[in-house]
N, C-alpha and C positions, 0 to 999 in steps of 0.2 A: 149315868152318874156324872155329875159335874166335874168331879176330880179326875176321873178317867179321861173325859173329853179334853180337859185342860192339859193333862200330861201328854196326850196324843198330839195336840196342837203344838206344844213346845218341842216335843220330840221331832216332829216333821220339820220345824223351823231350824233346830240345831243340826239336823242332817243336811239341810240345804246350805247352811252356812259352812259346815265342814266340807261339803263337796266343792263349794266355791273357793275355799281356802287352798284346797289341794292343787288347784290350777296354778298357784303361785310358786309351788315347790320347784326349785331349780331354775326359776325364771326371773326371780328378783333377789339380787344379792345384798342390797343395802338394808333390807328389812328381814333378813333370814331368821334372826332370833325371835322377832315379833311373830312371824308366820308360824314358826315351830311352836311357840307358846300357845297361840290360838288353836292350832290343830290338836295339840296335846290336851289342852284343858276343855275344849269343846267336845273332843272325843270322850273324855272322862264324863262330862255332863250327859252326852248322848247315851253312854253305857248305863248310867244310873237311871235315866228316863226310860230306857228300853226295859230295864228290869222292873221298874215301878209299873210300867205299862202292862207288863206280863202278869202282874199280880191280880188275882180275881178280887172284886170289891168286897167279898165276904171273907177274904183271907184273914186268919187269926194273927198273922205276924204284924199287922198294922191296925191300930185302933181307928175305926172309921171317923169318930168325932174329931180326934186329933188331926187326922189326915185332911179334914175339911179346912184346917188352917192354912194349908198350902195354897188354896185358891183365894180369890178376892183381889181388890184393886191394889193392895200393897203386899200381897202374899208372895212367897218365893217364886212360884210359877209365873206370876205376873211380872215380877222383876226380871226373871230370866227371859221372858217373852219380849219385853221392852228392850232389853239389852241386845238380844239376838237380832231384833228388827233393826236396831241401830247399825249392827254389823252388816246385815244383809242389804240394807239400803245403799251401801257404798261398794258392795262387791258385784262383779259382773254376773248377770243372770243367764245370759245366752251363751252359745258356743264361742270359744276363743280360737282364732286361727293360729296356725303354726308360726306364722311370721308376725303375728300381732304382739306388740310390745306391751307388757303388763307393768303397771306401776302400783305399788302397794298404797292404798288410799288412806292410810292412817299414820298419824305421828305416834311415836312410842308412848308419850304421856297419855294421849287420848285412848289408845288401845289398852294400856295398862289399867286405866280407870274402869273401862268397861269390863275387862277380864276379872279384875278384883271384885267387882260387883257380882259377876256371874259365879265366881268360885265361892263366894260367901254363901250364895243360895244353894250351890251344888252340895255343900257340906250338910245343909239342912235337909235336902232331899235324900242324902245318904242316910241320915238318922231315921227318916221315914222308912227307908228300905230295910234297915236292920231291925226295925221295930222298937227302937229306943224311945218310947213315947214320952217319958218324963223330960228327957233332954230335948226332944223334938219340940214339945210345947214351949219350953223356955227359949229355944233358939228362934222359933217363929215369932214370939213376942219381941225379942231383941231385934229381929230383922224388920218387923213392922215399925218399931220405934226409929230405927236407923233410916229406913226408907222415907218415913214421914219427915224426919229431920232434914234429910237431904233434899227432898222436894220443897220444903219450906225455904231452905237456903237458896235453892235455884230460883224460886219465885221472887225472893228479895233481890237477888243479883240481876234477874231479868228486868225487874222494875227499875233498878238503879241504872241499867244500861240505857233505858229509854230517856233518861235525863242527862244528855251529854252537855256539859257546861262549856264546851269549847267555843261554840258560836256566840253565846251570851258574853263570855269572857272577852272575846275579841271585840265585840261591839262596845262593851263598856270601856275597854282600853282606849278606844278612839274618842270616847267622851271625857276621859280623865283629864283633869286640869292639873298642870304642874304644881307641885307643892301641896295638893289637897290630900287629906287622909294620912298625912305623915304623923299625926298625933298618935295613930295606932302603933306605929313602929317605935314610938318613944315610950310606950307603956311598959312598966316593969313586968306586968303579967305576960306581955308579948315576948319580951326578952328572955324571960324564964322558960317559956314554951319553946322558943327558938333554940335555946342552948341545952335543953334537956330532952332527950329522946323519949318517946313513949307517952307523952302527955297530950292532952286535948286543949285547944284554945277555942273558946266559943265567944264569938262577937255577935251580940244580939241588939235589936232595936226595932222601933216601929217602921213600917214601910215608908220609904221616902226620907228616912233620917240621914242617909248618906253612907250606908254601910258598904255599898258596892262602888259608887262613884259620887263625885260632887260636881254638879252642873254649874255653869258660869252664873254668877250673881248679876 
């Protein structure tokens, strides 16, 4: 069964992450609270996954059709798997020597984002465990929508990061002629935008019209 195989895969991954995090206990002081949070919440997820994994596919406590909503590219199990893989990728995989100095590889903001993502899915998995099929179906739909929205946002941000304006800005600054384009600064629309926060100023024109710089005549 696809659901059972997915649960087993995520369970093994959560156990690996949990084991890796235990290596940091008592060895890293500046990230103690972050480490404790990860261990506590990944442990919670591992328990839920273990209980789900122990249920037979024909169990009457879970509707099989609804349970299928846990899998899929944007399903709760997929989100957990992706998030756990993010954690595992930065955690040590081999044995750690007694004298080896460990450094927690996450910033608080980054680890909080990952753990919030995992815990949102853990609550959905818990609904599957208790057999609350109506709430489970609603939670899965909400999770799918949130995941799709987050992925779309990340795609846009990644696309924007590829267009770094710094190089072009510096190049055009070297071509800028003293006194050119000052007409823009004298526009009443520009002054209103400058003095009022939260507004947008859109300067548009044909290519070569002189929006960026004015070349010598």
